[in-house]
MARBA-3410 file (N, C-alpha, C, O; in Angstrom, 1 decimal):
85
0.3,-138.2,112.6,0.4,-137.8,111.3,-0.9,-138.2,110.6,-1.3,-139.4,110.7 ~ -1.4,-137.3,109.8,-2.6,-137.6,109.0,-2.3,-137.7,107.5,-1.6,-136.8,107.0 ~ -2.7,-138.8,106.9,-2.4,-139.0,105.5,-3.6,-138.8,104.7,-4.7,-139.4,105.0 ~ -3.6,-138.0,103.7,-4.7,-137.7,102.8,-4.4,-138.3,101.4,-3.4,-138.0,100.8 ~ -5.4,-139.1,100.9,-5.3,-139.6,99.6,-5.7,-138.6,98.6,-6.8,-138.0,98.7
-4.9,-138.3,97.6,-5.3,-137.3,96.6,-5.5,-138.0,95.2,-5.3,-137.4,94.2 ~ -5.9,-139.3,95.2,-6.2,-140.0,94.0,-7.5,-139.4,93.3,-8.3,-138.7,94.0 ~ -7.6,-139.6,92.1,-8.8,-139.1,91.3,-10.1,-139.5,91.9,-11.1,-138.8,92.0 ~ -10.1,-140.8,92.3,-11.4,-141.4,92.9,-11.7,-140.7,94.3,-12.9,-140.4,94.5 ~ -10.7,-140.5,95.1,-11.0,-139.9,96.4,-11.4,-138.5,96.3,-12.2,-138.0,97.0
-10.8,-137.8,95.3,-11.1,-136.4,95.1,-12.6,-136.3,94.6,-13.3,-135.4,95.0 ~ -13.0,-137.2,93.7,-14.3,-137.2,93.2,-15.3,-137.5,94.3,-16.4,-136.9,94.3 ~ -15.0,-138.4,95.1,-15.8,-138.8,96.3,-16.0,-137.6,97.2,-17.1,-137.3,97.7 ~ -14.9,-136.9,97.5,-14.9,-135.8,98.4,-15.8,-134.6,97.8,-16.5,-134.0,98.5 ~ -15.6,-134.4,96.5,-16.4,-133.3,95.9,-17.9,-133.7,95.9,-18.7,-132.8,96.2
-18.2,-134.9,95.7,-19.6,-135.4,95.7,-20.2,-135.2,97.1,-21.4,-134.8,97.3 ~ -19.4,-135.6,98.1,-19.8,-135.5,99.5,-20.2,-134.0,99.9,-21.2,-133.8,100.5 ~ -19.3,-133.1,99.5,-19.5,-131.7,99.8,-20.7,-131.1,99.0,-21.4,-130.2,99.5 ~ -20.9,-131.6,97.8,-22.0,-131.2,97.0,-23.3,-131.5,97.7,-24.2,-130.7,97.7 ~ -23.4,-132.7,98.3,-24.6,-133.2,99.0,-24.8,-132.3,100.2,-25.9,-132.0,100.6
-23.7,-132.0,100.9,-23.8,-131.2,102.2,-24.3,-129.8,101.9,-25.2,-129.3,102.6 ~ -23.7,-129.2,100.9,-24.0,-127.8,100.6,-25.1,-127.5,99.6,-25.4,-126.3,99.3 ~ -25.7,-128.5,99.0,-26.7,-128.3,98.0,-27.9,-127.5,98.6,-28.4,-126.6,97.9 ~ -28.4,-127.8,99.8,-29.6,-127.0,100.3,-29.2,-125.5,100.4,-30.0,-124.7,100.1 ~ -28.0,-125.2,100.9,-27.6,-123.8,101.1,-27.4,-123.2,99.7,-27.8,-122.0,99.5
-26.9,-123.9,98.8,-26.7,-123.4,97.4,-28.1,-123.0,96.8,-28.3,-122.0,96.2 ~ -29.1,-123.9,97.0,-30.4,-123.6,96.4,-31.1,-122.4,97.1,-31.7,-121.6,96.4 ~ -30.9,-122.3,98.4,-31.4,-121.1,99.2,-30.8,-119.8,98.6,-31.5,-118.8,98.5 ~ -29.5,-119.8,98.4,-28.8,-118.6,97.9,-29.4,-118.3,96.5,-29.6,-117.1,96.2 ~ -29.5,-119.3,95.7,-30.0,-119.1,94.3,-31.4,-118.5,94.3,-31.7,-117.6,93.6
-32.3,-119.1,95.2,-33.6,-118.6,95.3,-33.7,-117.2,95.9,-34.5,-116.4,95.5 ~ -32.8,-116.9,96.8,-32.8,-115.6,97.5,-32.5,-114.5,96.4,-32.9,-113.4,96.5 ~ -31.7,-114.8,95.5,-31.3,-113.9,94.5,-32.4,-113.6,93.5,-32.4,-112.5,92.8 ~ -33.4,-114.5,93.4,-34.5,-114.3,92.4,-35.8,-113.8,93.1,-36.6,-113.2,92.4 ~ -36.0,-114.1,94.3,-37.2,-113.7,95.0,-37.1,-112.2,95.4,-36.0,-111.7,95.8
-38.2,-111.5,95.3,-38.2,-110.1,95.7,-38.4,-110.1,97.3,-38.8,-111.2,97.8 ~ -38.2,-109.0,97.9,-38.4,-108.9,99.3,-39.8,-109.2,99.7,-40.8,-108.8,99.1 ~ -40.0,-109.9,100.9,-41.3,-110.2,101.4,-41.8,-108.9,102.1,-41.0,-108.0,102.4 ~ -43.1,-108.9,102.4,-43.7,-107.8,103.1,-43.0,-107.6,104.5,-42.8,-106.5,105.0 ~ -42.7,-108.7,105.2,-42.1,-108.7,106.5,-40.7,-108.1,106.4,-40.3,-107.3,107.3
-39.9,-108.4,105.3,-38.6,-107.8,105.1,-38.7,-106.3,104.9,-37.9,-105.6,105.4 ~ -39.6,-105.9,104.1,-39.8,-104.5,103.8,-40.2,-103.8,105.1,-39.7,-102.7,105.3 ~ -41.1,-104.3,105.9,-41.5,-103.7,107.1,-40.3,-103.6,108.1,-40.2,-102.6,108.7 ~ -39.4,-104.6,108.1,-38.3,-104.6,109.0,-37.3,-103.4,108.6,-36.9,-102.7,109.4 ~ -37.1,-103.3,107.3,-36.2,-102.2,106.8,-36.8,-100.9,107.1,-36.1,-99.9,107.4
-38.1,-100.8,106.9,-38.8,-99.5,107.2,-38.7,-99.1,108.6,-38.4,-98.0,109.0 ~ -39.0,-100.1,109.5,-38.9,-99.8,110.9,-37.4,-99.5,111.3,-37.2,-98.5,112.1 ~ -36.5,-100.2,110.8,-35.1,-99.9,111.1,-34.7,-98.5,110.6,-34.0,-97.7,111.3 ~ -35.2,-98.1,109.5,-34.9,-96.7,108.9,-35.5,-95.7,109.8,-34.9,-94.6,110.0 ~ -36.6,-95.9,110.4,-37.3,-94.9,111.3,-36.7,-94.8,112.7,-36.8,-93.8,113.3
-36.1,-95.9,113.1,-35.6,-96.0,114.5,-34.1,-95.7,114.7,-33.7,-95.2,115.8 ~ -33.3,-96.0,113.7,-31.9,-95.8,113.9,-31.4,-94.7,113.0,-32.1,-94.2,112.2 ~ -30.1,-94.3,113.2,-29.5,-93.3,112.5,-29.2,-93.7,111.1,-29.2,-94.9,110.7 ~ -28.8,-92.7,110.3,-28.5,-92.9,108.8,-27.3,-93.9,108.7,-27.4,-94.7,107.8 ~ -26.3,-93.7,109.5,-25.1,-94.6,109.3,-25.4,-96.0,109.5,-25.0,-96.9,108.8
-26.2,-96.3,110.6,-26.5,-97.7,110.9,-27.4,-98.3,109.8,-27.3,-99.4,109.4 ~ -28.4,-97.5,109.4,-29.3,-98.0,108.3,-28.5,-98.3,107.1,-28.7,-99.3,106.5 ~ -27.6,-97.4,106.7,-26.8,-97.6,105.5,-26.0,-98.9,105.6,-25.8,-99.7,104.7 ~ -25.4,-99.1,106.8,-24.6,-100.3,107.0,-25.4,-101.6,106.9,-25.0,-102.6,106.2 ~ -26.6,-101.6,107.5,-27.5,-102.8,107.4,-28.0,-103.0,106.0,-28.1,-104.1,105.5
-28.4,-101.9,105.4,-28.9,-102.0,104.0,-27.8,-102.6,103.1,-28.2,-103.4,102.2 ~ -26.6,-102.1,103.2,-25.5,-102.7,102.4,-25.3,-104.2,102.6,-25.1,-104.9,101.7 ~ -25.5,-104.6,103.9,-25.4,-106.1,104.1,-26.5,-106.8,103.4,-26.3,-107.9,102.9 ~ -27.7,-106.2,103.5,-28.9,-106.9,102.9,-28.8,-107.1,101.4,-29.1,-108.1,100.8 ~ -28.3,-106.0,100.7,-28.3,-106.1,99.2,-27.0,-106.7,98.7,-26.9,-106.8,97.4
-26.1,-107.0,99.5,-24.8,-107.6,99.0,-25.1,-108.9,98.2,-25.8,-109.8,98.7 ~ -24.6,-108.9,97.0,-24.8,-110.1,96.1,-26.1,-110.0,95.3,-26.3,-110.9,94.5 ~ -26.9,-109.0,95.5,-28.1,-108.9,94.7,-27.9,-107.9,93.6,-26.8,-107.3,93.5 ~ -28.9,-107.7,92.8,-28.8,-106.7,91.7,-29.1,-105.3,92.2,-29.1,-104.4,91.4 ~ -29.5,-105.1,93.4,-29.9,-103.8,93.9,-28.7,-102.9,94.1,-27.6,-103.3,94.5
-28.9,-101.6,93.8,-27.9,-100.6,94.0,-27.9,-100.0,95.4,-29.0,-100.0,96.0 ~ -26.8,-99.6,96.0,-26.8,-98.9,97.3,-27.6,-97.6,97.2,-27.9,-97.1,96.1 ~ -28.0,-97.1,98.3,-28.7,-95.9,98.4,-27.9,-94.7,97.8,-26.7,-94.7,98.0 ~ -28.5,-93.8,97.2,-27.9,-92.6,96.7,-27.5,-91.7,97.9,-28.2,-91.8,98.9 ~ -26.5,-90.9,97.8,-26.1,-90.0,99.0,-27.2,-89.2,99.6,-27.2,-89.0,100.8
-28.1,-88.7,98.8,-29.1,-87.8,99.3,-30.5,-88.5,99.4,-31.5,-87.8,99.7 ~ -30.5,-89.8,99.2,-31.8,-90.5,99.3,-32.2,-90.6,100.8,-31.3,-90.9,101.6 ~ -33.5,-90.4,101.0,-34.0,-90.5,102.4,-34.1,-91.9,102.9,-34.3,-92.8,102.2 ~ -33.9,-92.1,104.2,-33.9,-93.4,104.9,-35.3,-93.6,105.6,-35.5,-94.6,106.3 ~ -36.2,-92.7,105.4,-37.5,-92.9,106.0,-38.6,-92.6,105.0,-38.4,-91.9,104.0
-39.8,-93.1,105.3,-40.9,-92.9,104.4,-41.5,-91.4,104.6,-41.4,-90.9,105.8 ~ -41.9,-90.8,103.6,-42.5,-89.5,103.7,-43.8,-89.6,104.5,-44.6,-90.6,104.4 ~ -44.1,-88.6,105.3,-45.4,-88.6,106.1,-46.5,-88.1,105.2,-46.3,-87.1,104.4 ~ -47.6,-88.6,105.4,-48.8,-88.1,104.7,-49.4,-87.0,105.4,-49.5,-87.1,106.7 ~ -49.8,-86.0,104.8,-50.5,-84.9,105.4,-49.8,-83.7,105.5,-50.3,-82.7,106.1
END
């Protein structure tokens, strides 16, 4: 049998412990929401759009923008860059 103390002091200590553990991840998430995409990230998405089908690109794109302020692609929006020439 495991006994857990639910006193105010133990709860405060538990919360502080988890704050210290998850603080770096929290900061990374906060920073990721404010930073724009890097050149490498844009290149990855462009390459993905050129190599895979529309359904897979849409699924990956939806994962990438989840939690950001970006909107999903419009139904008729193209998934590849226009060719010059």
